[in-house]
C-alpha positions in Angstrom: 0.0 0.0 0.0 2.8 2.4 0.9 4.4 2.1 -2.5 1.2 2.5 -4.4 0.1 5.5 -2.4 3.6 7.1 -2.7 3.4 7.0 -6.5 0.3 9.3 -6.3 2.1 11.7 -4.0 -0.2 10.8 -1.2 0.7 9.1 2.1 -2.2 7.9 4.2 -2.4 8.4 8.0 -1.2 5.0 9.2 0.2 5.3 12.7 1.2 1.6 12.6 3.7 2.5 9.8 5.3 5.2 11.8 5.7 8.9 11.0 8.6 9.7 8.7 9.5 12.8 6.6 12.7 14.3 5.2 14.7 11.2 6.1 13.7 11.5 9.8 11.7 9.4 12.2 9.5 12.1 13.6 8.4 10.1 16.6 11.9 9.2 17.7 12.9 10.9 21.0 16.1 11.9 19.1 14.1 14.1 16.8 13.2 16.3 19.9 16.4 15.9 22.0 18.5 18.8 20.7 15.6 21.2 21.0 14.9 20.5 24.6 18.2 21.6 26.1 17.3 24.4 28.6 20.8 25.8 28.3 20.2 26.6 24.6 16.5 26.1 23.7 15.8 26.1 20.0 13.0 25.2 17.6 12.3 21.7 16.5 13.8 20.6 13.1 12.0 22.3 10.2 9.9 19.1 9.4 7.9 19.8 12.6 6.5 22.9 10.9 6.1 21.9 7.3 5.7 18.1 7.0 2.3 16.5 6.7 3.6 13.5 8.6 4.3 15.6 11.6 0.7 17.0 11.5 -0.5 13.4 11.5 1.7 12.6 14.5 0.2 15.6 16.3 -3.3 14.5 15.5 -2.4 11.1 17.1 -0.6 12.4 20.1 -2.1 15.8 20.9 -5.4 16.8 19.3 -7.1 13.5 20.0 -5.7 13.2 23.6 -5.9 16.6 25.2 -8.4 19.1 26.6 -8.9 21.7 23.8 -10.3 25.2 24.3 -12.8 25.8 21.5 -14.8 28.9 22.3 -16.9 30.8 24.9 -20.0 29.6 26.6 -21.5 33.0 25.8 -21.4 32.2 22.1 -24.1 29.6 22.5 -26.5 31.1 25.1 -29.8 29.4 24.0 -31.0 25.9 23.9 -29.8 24.0 20.8 -27.2 26.6 19.8 -24.2 24.8 18.3 -20.5 25.6 18.3 -18.4 23.7 15.7 -14.7 22.9 16.1 -12.4 20.7 14.1 -9.8 18.9 16.2 -7.1 17.6 13.9 -9.0 15.5 11.4 -12.1 15.2 13.6 -15.2 17.3 13.2 -16.9 17.9 16.5 -19.5 20.2 18.0 -20.8 21.4 21.3 -24.5 22.1 21.7 -26.4 23.9 24.5 -29.1 21.6 26.1 -32.6 22.6 27.0 -31.5 22.4 30.7 -28.7 24.9 30.1 -25.8 22.4 30.1 -23.5 21.4 27.3 -23.2 18.2 25.2 -20.3 17.4 22.9 -20.4 15.0 19.9 -18.5 13.9 16.8 -20.3 15.4 13.8 -22.5 13.2 11.7 -20.8 14.1 8.4 -17.2 13.3 9.2 -16.3 12.9 5.5 -19.1 15.1 4.1 -20.8 13.4 1.2 -17.6 11.5 0.1 -17.4 7.7 0.2 -13.7 8.1 0.9 -11.6 11.2 1.8 -10.5 12.8 -1.5 -6.8 13.3 -2.0 -7.0 17.0 -2.1 -8.5 17.0 1.4 -5.4 15.2 2.8 -2.8 17.8 2.2 -2.7 19.3 5.7 -4.9 22.2 4.7 -8.5 22.6 5.8 -10.6 22.9 2.6 -13.3 25.3 1.7 -16.2 22.9 1.2 -20.0 23.0 1.5 -19.8 20.2 4.0 -18.8 22.4 6.9 -19.2 19.5 9.4 -16.5 17.4 7.7 -13.3 17.0 9.7 -11.3 18.1 6.6 -13.2 21.3 6.0 -12.9 24.7 7.5 -15.3 25.4 10.4 -18.2 27.7 9.9 -19.5 30.2 12.5 -21.6 29.4 15.5 -25.1 28.1 14.5 -27.9 29.7 16.5 -31.0 27.6 17.0 -34.3 28.7 15.4 -37.6 29.4 17.0 -38.5 25.7 16.8 -35.1 24.3 17.8 -32.3 22.9 15.5 -32.2 24.4 12.0 -31.7 22.6 8.7 -28.1 23.9 8.6 -27.4 21.8 11.6 -28.2 18.5 9.9 -24.6 18.0 8.7 -23.6 18.1 12.4 -26.6 16.4 14.1 -28.2 14.1 11.5 -31.6 12.8 12.5 -30.6 11.0 15.7 -27.9 13.1 17.5 -28.3 11.0 20.6 -26.6 8.2 18.6 -23.5 10.2 17.7 -20.2 9.3 19.3 -19.8 11.5 22.4 -16.9 13.7 23.4 -16.2 15.1 26.9 -17.1 18.7 27.3 -16.7 21.1 30.3 -17.6 24.7 30.9 -14.2 26.0 32.0 -15.0 29.3 33.6 -16.4 31.4 30.7 -14.7 29.1 28.1 -15.6 25.7 26.7 -13.2 22.8 26.6 -13.5 19.4 24.9 -11.7 16.1 24.9 -12.2 13.4 22.3 -12.1 10.8 25.1 -15.6 10.8 26.8 -14.0 9.2 29.8 -11.1 11.7 30.1 -10.2 13.0 33.6 -11.5 16.5 34.1 -9.1 19.4 33.2 -7.3 21.4 35.8 -9.3 24.1 37.5 -10.2 27.1 35.5 -8.9 30.6 36.4 -11.3 32.1 38.9 -13.4 35.3 38.7 -13.6 35.7 34.9 -16.6 36.4 32.8 -17.1 37.0 29.0 -17.1 40.7 28.2 -18.7 40.0 24.8 -20.9 37.1 23.6 -18.7 36.5 20.6 -15.2 35.5 19.5 -13.4 37.2 16.7 -11.1 35.4 14.3 -7.8 36.2 12.9 -5.6 33.9 10.7 -1.9 34.0 10.4 0.6 32.2 8.1 2.4 30.3 11.0 2.4 26.8 12.3 0.3 26.5 15.5 3.4 25.8 17.7 5.1 29.0 16.4 1.9 30.9 17.1 1.6 29.6 20.6 5.1 30.5 21.6 4.9 34.0 20.0 1.6 34.8 21.7 3.1 33.6 25.1 6.3 35.6 24.8 7.5 36.5 28.3 9.6 35.5 31.3 8.7 32.2 33.0 7.8 32.4 36.7 5.6 29.3 37.4 4.2 26.2 35.8 1.8 23.4 36.4 1.4 20.0 34.6 -0.8 21.5 31.9 0.1 25.2 32.0 3.0 27.7 32.0 2.7 31.1 33.6 4.8 34.1 32.5 5.2 37.8 33.0 5.8 40.2 30.1 4.9 43.5 28.5 2.5 44.5 25.8 3.7 46.2 22.7 2.6 49.5 24.4 5.0 48.8 27.3 2.2 47.9 29.8 2.9 45.0 32.2 1.0 41.8 31.4 0.6 38.3 32.9 0.4 35.4 30.5 -0.6 31.7 30.7 -0.1 29.0 28.1 -2.5 26.1 28.6 -1.4 23.0 26.6 -2.0 22.7 23.8 -4.1 25.6 22.4 -5.0 28.3 24.8 -3.1 31.5 25.6 -4.4 34.0 28.2 -3.0 37.5 28.2 -4.0 39.7 31.2 -3.5 43.4 31.2 -5.4 46.7 31.7 -8.0 44.9 33.8 -9.0 42.5 31.0 -7.9 39.1 29.8 -7.6 38.2 26.1 -8.2 34.5 25.5 -6.6 33.2 22.3 -7.7 29.8 21.2 -5.4 28.2 18.4 -6.6 25.9 15.7 -4.4 24.7 12.9 -5.9 25.2 9.4 -2.9 24.2 7.4 0.7 23.0 8.1 1.8 26.7 8.1 -1.4 28.4 9.0 -3.3 29.0 12.3 -6.7 30.3 13.0 -7.0 32.3 16.3 -10.4 32.4 18.0 -10.2 35.4 20.3 -12.4 36.2 23.3 -12.5 39.1 25.7 -12.8 38.3 29.4 -12.9 40.4 32.5 -13.5 40.2 36.3 -16.9 39.2 37.6 -19.3 42.1 37.9 -18.0 43.6 34.6 -20.2 42.0 32.0 -20.9 43.1 28.4 -24.0 45.2 29.2 -21.8 47.4 31.5 -19.6 48.4 28.6 -20.4 51.0 26.1 -20.1 49.8 22.5 -17.4 52.3 21.8 -15.3 51.1 24.8 -15.8 47.5 23.8 -14.7 48.2 20.3 -11.6 50.1 21.6 -10.7 47.0 23.6 -11.1 44.8 20.6 -8.9 47.1 18.5 -6.2 47.2 21.2 -6.1 43.4 21.6 -6.2 42.6 17.9 -3.3 45.0 17.4 -1.4 43.3 20.3 -2.0 39.9 18.8 -0.8 41.1 15.4 2.4 42.5 16.9 3.1 39.2 18.8 2.4 37.1 15.7 4.8 38.9 13.4 7.8 36.9 14.5 5.9 33.7 14.1 5.0 34.5 10.5 8.6 35.4 9.8 9.8 32.1 11.4 7.4 30.1 9.4 8.6 31.7 6.1 12.2 30.9 7.0 11.4 27.3 8.1 9.5 26.6 4.8 12.6 27.3 2.7 14.1 24.0 1.4 17.6 25.0 2.7 16.3 25.8 6.2 18.5 23.8 8.6 20.0 26.3 11.0 19.2 26.0 14.7 16.7 28.7 15.6 16.4 29.9 19.2 13.1 29.7 21.0 11.6 31.3 24.1 10.5 29.9 27.4 7.0 29.1 26.1 8.4 27.4 23.1 10.7 25.2 25.2 7.8 24.2 27.5 5.5 23.5 24.6 8.0 21.3 22.8 8.8 19.4 26.0 5.1 18.7 26.5 4.7 17.7 22.8 7.6 15.3 23.1 6.1 13.8 26.2 2.7 13.3 24.5 4.5 11.6 21.6 6.3 9.2 23.9 3.2 8.5 25.9 0.7 7.7 23.1 -0.4 4.0 22.9 1.4 1.9 20.3 -0.6 1.4 17.1 -1.6 -2.3 16.7 -4.3 -2.1 14.1 -2.7 -2.5 10.7 -6.0 -2.1 8.7 -6.8 1.3 7.2 -9.9 3.0 8.3 -10.9 3.4 4.7 -9.6 2.3 1.3 -8.8 4.2 -1.8 -8.5 2.8 -5.3 -4.8 2.5 -4.9 -4.8 1.2 -1.4 -7.7 -1.2 -1.5 -6.9 -4.7 -0.4 -3.5 -3.8 1.2 
């Protein structure tokens, strides 16, 4: 199967065959070793930021085995409102229940209307497709319920019997929503206390940088504390104001300054591209109705400008790492070192693949 698929320029996701690219075993501890020296922290080898095989490895070790932050509870305030999120190759959603709680599920249309995943959807880039519930398509916006409950647009996600869909674990984590593909996963660490959403929306910004580069750039600062799932730092905004930062593995960065907290949720949309879902949080007692529209917009403008300033080095680093001759050791910061160490630990800890049968067959791979 490997030879036949390779001739088409397409390598299927087969964890049992290992993860290799550019002559390297990407799951070998040696791949990570040189980048984890605290005396001289540096980025992982370029394949970690440009190889589809490494994205497949991350899907196996990170996106399917971690608590992911996907949005704000305030985005889905009413019963049957639905929040989509694609985790790796897996299309998921969280829906508000009639009782006010949250339920998480795999989408009904994992592969859209396709009998098998088309080759163009397996390039490491989320495709623009009418099947917005497919795990290979780009996510659409939040779907609000209609006056009579779920709308026709939700059918791709819910089907006719949503209670039969495969469940995922979901938790309200302060004002945020977190999910884990394992419905039996242990609960995440305690959420930061005293925060509420200042706006019932998230805004989106997309940058040409791998999600790992984006996370370390957003969390630029001096390390002062850490927990098993989070790193805490101090730093300054582009304006010079003091800020407290927290990086929650794998995809949440909290930046606190000026009496507000900017929550940035990262979602890979391509090997070298990351979508940021951005929420504004503040202390309890300061909710959205208390803010004038002009003040709220000023806060949005300031935080979006701060994010753009922080992301500029990540975009430059991605461009450099994408060059074929990129082989120099590039220094990283405290957040990058911590993130890479956690990624390496997740790769080591993932269960060994024992199933040698593909989940689906293509014309070139059938019968292998």
